[in-house]
Structures are given as C-alpha cells and as structure tokens.
C-alpha positions in Angstrom: -11.1 -48.0 6.5 -14.8 -48.4 6.7 -17.1 -45.5 8.0 -18.7 -45.4 11.4 -22.1 -44.2 11.4 -24.1 -43.2 14.7 -26.4 -45.9 15.7 -29.3 -43.3 15.4 -28.4 -42.7 11.5 -29.2 -45.2 8.7 -27.0 -45.3 5.6 -28.5 -43.0 3.1 -31.1 -41.4 5.4 -31.5 -38.3 7.7 -28.4 -36.6 5.7 -29.3 -33.2 7.3 -27.8 -32.1 10.5 -30.1 -33.5 13.5 -27.9 -33.0 16.5 -27.0 -36.4 16.5 -23.2 -37.6 16.5 -22.2 -38.1 13.1 -18.7 -40.0 12.6 -17.0 -40.6 9.2 -13.4 -42.0 9.5 -12.9 -40.6 12.9 -13.8 -37.0 11.9 -17.1 -35.8 13.4 -19.3 -32.9 11.8 -20.0 -31.0 15.1 -22.3 -33.2 17.3 -24.9 -31.9 20.0 -24.6 -28.7 22.2 -21.1 -27.9 21.2 -22.5 -27.9 17.3 -25.2 -25.3 18.4 -22.6 -23.1 20.1 -20.3 -23.3 17.0 -23.3 -22.4 14.8 -24.2 -19.4 16.9 -20.4 -18.2 16.7 -20.5 -18.3 13.1 -23.8 -16.6 12.9 -22.4 -14.0 15.4 -19.2 -13.6 13.2 -21.2 -13.2 10.0 -23.4 -10.4 11.5 -20.4 -8.7 12.7 -18.9 -8.8 9.3 -22.1 -7.0 7.8 -22.2 -4.4 10.5 -18.5 -3.6 10.0 -19.1 -3.3 6.2 -22.1 -1.2 6.9 -19.9 1.4 8.7 -17.2 1.3 6.1 -19.9 1.9 3.2 -19.4 5.5 1.5 -22.5 7.6 2.0 -25.3 7.6 1.6 -25.7 4.7 3.7 -28.5 2.3 4.0 -31.2 2.8 6.6 -31.3 0.2 9.2 -34.5 -1.5 7.7 -32.9 -1.7 4.1 -29.6 -3.1 5.8 -31.5 -5.7 7.9 -33.4 -6.9 4.7 -30.1 -7.2 2.6 -28.5 -9.1 5.5 -31.3 -11.4 6.1 -31.0 -12.6 2.5 -27.4 -13.5 3.2 -28.1 -15.1 6.1 -30.8 -17.2 4.9 -28.7 -18.1 1.8 -25.9 -19.1 4.1 -28.0 -21.5 6.1 -29.6 -23.1 3.4 -25.8 -23.7 2.0 -24.6 -25.0 5.3 -27.3 -27.7 5.2 -26.3 -28.8 1.8 -22.8 -28.7 2.8 -23.3 -31.3 5.4 -25.4 -33.3 2.8 -23.0 -33.1 -0.1 -19.8 -33.7 2.0 -21.2 -37.1 2.9 -22.5 -37.8 -0.5 -19.0 -36.9 -2.1 -17.2 -38.9 0.6 -19.4 -41.9 -0.4 -19.1 -41.3 -4.0 -15.1 -41.0 -4.2 -13.6 -43.6 -2.2 -10.2 -41.8 -2.2 -9.3 -42.1 1.6 -10.7 -38.5 2.3 -13.2 -38.0 5.1 -16.2 -35.8 5.3 -14.4 -33.1 6.9 -12.0 -32.9 3.9 -14.9 -32.7 1.6 -16.6 -30.1 4.0 -13.5 -28.2 3.9 -13.6 -28.0 0.2 -17.2 -27.2 0.1 -16.4 -24.0 2.2 -13.6 -23.0 0.1 -15.2 -23.5 -3.3 -18.5 -22.0 -2.2 -16.9 -18.8 -0.9 -14.5 -18.3 -3.7 -15.9 -19.7 -7.0 -19.0 -19.7 -5.7 -19.5 -15.9 -5.2 -18.9 -15.2 -8.8 -21.1 -18.1 -10.0 -23.9 -16.6 -7.7 -23.5 -13.0 -9.2 -23.4 -14.3 -12.8 -26.5 -16.3 -11.9 -28.2 -13.3 -10.3 -27.3 -11.1 -13.6 -28.9 -13.8 -15.7 -32.0 -14.0 -13.6 -32.4 -10.2 -13.6 -31.8 -9.7 -17.2 -33.3 -12.7 -18.9 -35.4 -15.0 -16.8 -37.4 -12.7 -14.7 -38.2 -10.3 -17.7 -39.5 -13.2 -19.6 -41.6 -14.7 -16.8 -42.8 -11.7 -15.1 -42.4 -8.6 -17.2 -44.8 -6.2 -15.5 -43.3 -6.7 -12.1 -39.7 -7.2 -13.0 -38.5 -4.3 -11.1 -39.7 -5.7 -7.8 -37.1 -8.4 -8.0 -34.1 -5.7 -8.2 -31.9 -6.7 -5.3 -32.0 -4.1 -2.5 -34.9 -2.3 -3.9 -37.7 -2.4 -1.4 -39.8 0.6 -2.5 -41.0 3.3 0.3 -41.9 2.4 3.6 -45.5 1.8 3.8 -45.4 0.3 0.3 -44.9 -2.8 -1.3 -41.8 -3.7 0.8 -42.8 -7.1 2.2 -43.9 -8.4 -1.4 -40.6 -7.2 -2.8 -38.6 -8.6 -0.2 -40.3 -12.1 -0.5 -39.7 -12.2 -4.2 -36.1 -11.1 -3.8 -35.5 -13.5 -1.0 -36.9 -16.5 -2.7 -34.8 -15.6 -6.0 -31.7 -15.3 -4.1 -32.4 -18.8 -2.6 -32.9 -20.0 -6.1 -29.6 -18.5 -7.4 -27.7 -20.0 -4.2 -29.3 -23.5 -4.9 -28.2 -23.3 -8.4 -24.7 -22.3 -7.6 -24.4 -25.2 -5.1 -25.3 -27.4 -7.7 -22.6 -26.2 -10.2 -20.2 -26.2 -7.5 -20.7 -29.9 -6.7 -20.3 -30.6 -10.4 -17.2 -28.7 -10.3 -15.9 -30.5 -7.1 -16.8 -33.9 -8.7 -15.2 -33.4 -11.9 -12.0 -32.0 -10.2 -11.9 -34.1 -7.1 -8.3 -35.0 -7.4 -7.3 -31.5 -7.4 -9.5 -30.3 -4.6 -8.8 -33.2 -2.6 -4.9 -32.8 -2.9 -5.5 -29.1 -1.9 -7.5 -30.3 1.3 -4.7 -32.6 2.1 -2.1 -30.1 1.7 -3.8 -27.5 3.9 -5.1 -30.2 6.7 -2.5 -32.9 6.7 -0.8 -31.1 9.4 -3.9 -31.5 11.7 -4.4 -35.2 10.9 -2.9 -36.6 14.2 -5.7 -34.5 16.1 -9.1 -35.1 14.9 -10.5 -32.5 17.5 -8.2 -29.9 16.0 -8.8 -30.9 12.5 -12.7 -30.4 13.4 -12.0 -26.9 14.8 -10.1 -26.0 11.7 -12.6 -27.3 9.4 -15.9 -26.4 11.3 -14.9 -23.2 12.9 -11.8 -21.4 11.6 -12.4 -22.1 7.9 -16.1 -20.9 7.9 -15.1 -17.9 9.9 -12.7 -16.5 7.4 -14.3 -17.7 4.2 -17.8 -16.6 5.4 -16.6 -13.2 6.2 -15.0 -13.0 2.7 -18.2 -14.2 1.0 -20.5 -12.0 2.9 -18.6 -9.1 2.1 -18.3 -9.6 -1.4 -21.9 -10.8 -1.7 -23.0 -7.7 0.0 -21.6 -5.3 -2.9 -24.1 -7.0 -5.6 -27.1 -7.8 -3.3 -27.5 -4.1 -2.0 -29.1 -1.3 -3.8 -26.5 0.6 -5.9 -26.4 4.4 -6.4 -27.3 3.8 -10.0 -30.3 1.9 -9.1 -31.2 4.6 -6.5 -31.1 7.2 -9.5 -33.0 5.1 -11.8 -35.7 4.5 -8.9 -36.2 8.4 -8.4 -36.4 9.0 -11.8 -39.1 6.4 -12.5 -41.0 7.7 -9.4 -40.7 11.1 -10.9 -42.0 10.2 -14.2 -45.0 8.1 -12.7 -46.0 11.2 -10.6 -45.9 13.7 -13.4 -49.1 12.3 -15.2 -50.9 12.8 -11.6 -49.7 16.2 -11.0 -50.7 17.1 -14.5 -54.1 15.7 -14.1 -54.5 17.5 -10.9 -53.6 20.9 -12.4 -56.1 20.1 -15.2 -59.1 19.5 -13.0 -58.0 22.8 -10.9 -58.4 24.7 -14.2 
C-alpha cells in the first residue's frame, strides 16, 4: 500500500515532528495537542525514574545541583534521540519496502536505543575520555569527566557545557551506529516488531499507544537508570578529585609558610 502524507508535508521535507498530522500506512506518529500531552507524560516519567534512583543511591548521595546537572544531560540526550527517531523511522520505512510502517520502525528504534544503544553509548564515552579528549585538549581533559563539575562558585558552568556537548556527540554517534545495525539486520528487527505488535494491528489507535507511550515509558526508564550509573561522578572519581585538589593546594600552603618565616 502507498503511504499517505499529510498535505502540510512534502515527501523528503520537514522530517522533524512539527505538530502536523503525519500518517504512514494508517499509523500516525502522534499529532497535535495529544502529541504534546504524550511528550509531557514521557518527560514526567523520565524525571520520576531519575528521582527514584537518586533516593535509592547509596550514601553519600549527590547534592541537588549535581543531580540536576547529571539529569539534564540525559534529558537533553533523550530529546535529541527522540527527534532523530522520528526522522529515522520515516527514512527506514521508505528505504526498506517490507510492509512495515513507521510505527514498527519507531518501536524498533526505541528498543534498540534503550538496550544495545546504552552499551554503545558507554563504550563511546569511555573512548572519548581515554583517547579523544586527552589528544585534543590534554590540559583540560579533567573538565570533561562526567559528573565532575568542580566546586560551587568554580568553573561549574564551563565544565557542564563541555560535558553536555560531549554527551550529545556520544548520543549522535550511538544513534548513527544503531541505524546501521537496524539497516543491516532489518529482517530480524522487523520480525521482532511484528511478533510484538501484530496483536494490535486491528486497532491503529491501540498500536499507537503501545508504540508511542507504553514502550518508551518502560524502555526509557531502563535507559535512564543504566546511563545514570556511568554519567554520575563515581566514588573513585571523588577520591581522585580530592587527592588532586590536596596536591594542588600543597604548594600554595608551603609558599605561604615560607613567606611567614
């Protein structure tokens, strides 16, 4: 069957979600006001997951300013991925004429990003911190350490900006990698989507709820929980930071004592 595009959209143009009604083979990727409500609900659930995890973290727990900075990186990355998922869902549906619609591909995008994608993001972040960052900016490499924002009143904003830009770069590379994985293994991924979603094929509205509400709620919670573990500052990093600050403070103390004598 042929795809039915909204009159406000031209084929190949305005791929990003713009509030108009996008229809692909009877499956709509969330239009209008209801779409805004769904996105608000997903945002609330993501925040609730992170807040619950903060309460479950062992002491010493992060301060609220540090927690908000850590969480905002995840939320910014999730919003970036969401826009890319809407775009790639259409692109993959157009590329592989297999009878699957954009909702099937969006479901695949969510599942792959929140499972395999988490591991790939961790690997890319490690590569950046151990290879790329030290090569490109050796003198300030420590400012890219995720979760290490320095002391309040110090270079917090600069470090935070560098870390969130690095994370968005990692997310982008992860997404490109996952698109390649989905493209190469599209037969398997579409078979998996069909296995899960065929029970809802009789009702496009129910399928839409499963694809755009239930699946993202469950898998985003899993993704946020796992990613928070390697985006926050670990106790080992905390110890190294304290030791580094003590070493940097020692010459100043010695020079002060020398001047007093």
